[in-house]
KEKE-3310 file (N, C-alpha, C; in steps of 0.2 Angstrom, whole numbers, plus 5000, padded with zeros to 4 digits):
npx = (5498:5502:5505:5510:5511:5512:5519:5528:5523:5522:5512:5513:5508:5497:5503:5509:5523:5535:5545:5561:5574:5567:5557:5543:5540:5546:5538:5528:5516:5512:5500:5491:5475:5477:5488:5499:5496:5483:5477:5477:5489:5493:5509:5523:5535:5552:5563:5568:5562:5570:5574:5561:5558:5554:5566:5568:5573:5568:5554:5540:5527:5510:5500:5485:5473:5477:5476:5463:5458)
npy = (5418:5414:5414:5409:5420:5438:5446:5457:5463:5467:5472:5471:5474:5465:5454:5447:5450:5446:5456:5462:5472:5481:5481:5474:5480:5492:5502:5506:5501:5485:5479:5487:5497:5502:5495:5484:5471:5471:5478:5482:5492:5507:5511:5521:5514:5510:5499:5482:5466:5452:5435:5432:5440:5456:5468:5481:5498:5510:5514:5521:5523:5527:5540:5536:5544:5548:5537:5534:5541)
npz = (5483:5498:5516:5532:5541:5543:5528:5519:5503:5485:5472:5455:5440:5442:5447:5462:5472:5484:5495:5496:5504:5511:5527:5534:5546:5545:5541:5550:5563:5560:5563:5566:5563:5550:5546:5537:5539:5541:5531:5513:5506:5497:5489:5483:5474:5470:5461:5456:5449:5454:5452:5455:5466:5473:5473:5482:5480:5484:5494:5498:5508:5504:5512:5520:5517:5504:5497:5494:5483)
capx = (5504:5500:5510:5507:5511:5512:5524:5528:5523:5520:5508:5515:5504:5492:5506:5512:5530:5538:5549:5568:5576:5563:5554:5536:5539:5549:5532:5523:5513:5509:5494:5486:5470:5478:5494:5500:5493:5476:5474:5480:5490:5497:5515:5527:5541:5557:5567:5567:5561:5575:5572:5554:5556:5555:5572:5566:5578:5564:5547:5536:5520:5506:5495:5478:5469:5478:5474:5456:5457)
capy = (5420:5413:5412:5409:5427:5444:5447:5463:5461:5472:5469:5474:5472:5460:5449:5449:5448:5447:5462:5463:5479:5485:5476:5477:5485:5499:5506:5507:5495:5481:5476:5493:5497:5503:5492:5479:5464:5472:5483:5483:5499:5509:5514:5523:5510:5508:5493:5478:5459:5447:5429:5431:5444:5463:5471:5488:5503:5515:5511:5526:5521:5533:5541:5533:5549:5549:5531:5534:5546)
capz = (5488:5505:5521:5539:5544:5539:5524:5514:5495:5481:5466:5449:5434:5443:5450:5468:5474:5491:5494:5499:5504:5517:5531:5536:5552:5544:5539:5556:5566:5555:5566:5567:5558:5543:5545:5531:5541:5542:5526:5508:5506:5491:5490:5477:5475:5464:5461:5451:5451:5453:5454:5458:5472:5471:5476:5483:5481:5488:5496:5501:5509:5504:5517:5519:5513:5496:5493:5492:5477)
cpx = (5501:5506:5507:5507:5510:5519:5523:5528:5520:5516:5510:5511:5500:5496:5510:5519:5532:5543:5555:5570:5573:5559:5547:5535:5543:5544:5526:5521:5509:5502:5489:5481:5472:5486:5494:5497:5486:5473:5479:5482:5494:5504:5519:5534:5546:5561:5566:5565:5567:5574:5566:5552:5558:5561:5570:5572:5574:5557:5544:5529:5516:5501:5488:5473:5470:5476:5467:5454:5456)
cpy = (5419:5411:5412:5415:5432:5445:5453:5460:5467:5468:5474:5471:5465:5454:5451:5446:5450:5452:5461:5470:5483:5479:5479:5482:5491:5504:5506:5501:5491:5479:5482:5492:5498:5499:5486:5472:5464:5475:5482:5490:5500:5512:5516:5519:5511:5502:5488:5471:5455:5441:5428:5435:5451:5466:5478:5492:5509:5512:5517:5525:5528:5534:5538:5537:5549:5543:5530:5538:5542)
cpz = (5495:5510:5527:5543:5540:5535:5520:5507:5492:5475:5460:5443:5435:5447:5457:5469:5481:5490:5499:5499:5509:5521:5533:5541:5551:5542:5544:5558:5561:5557:5568:5562:5551:5541:5540:5533:5541:5535:5519:5507:5499:5493:5483:5479:5469:5466:5455:5453:5449:5456:5458:5464:5470:5476:5476:5483:5485:5489:5500:5502:5508:5510:5515:5515:5506:5493:5491:5486:5471)
residu = (UNK:UNK:UNK:UNK:UNK:UNK:UNK:UNK:UNK:UNK:UNK:UNK:UNK:UNK:UNK:UNK:UNK:UNK:UNK:UNK:UNK:UNK:UNK:UNK:UNK:UNK:UNK:UNK:UNK:UNK:UNK:UNK:UNK:UNK:UNK:UNK:UNK:UNK:UNK:UNK:UNK:UNK:UNK:UNK:UNK:UNK:UNK:UNK:UNK:UNK:UNK:UNK:UNK:UNK:UNK:UNK:UNK:UNK:UNK:UNK:UNK:UNK:UNK:UNK:UNK:UNK:UNK:UNK:UNK)
# end
């Protein structure tokens, strides 16, 4: 999964999917130290894969401190 810019994606069972239903900028500054363009982050998500894309119905980014557990 390669693109020329920053795109929001999720990894499910080792496979990456681009996300529809939420945008990268909905989750803070994508270019900050812990932003999506600079770091892999964990999130609690619900939705389904449709036509090779993840259709998010909820997307809650976990705080960085919780990710390290």
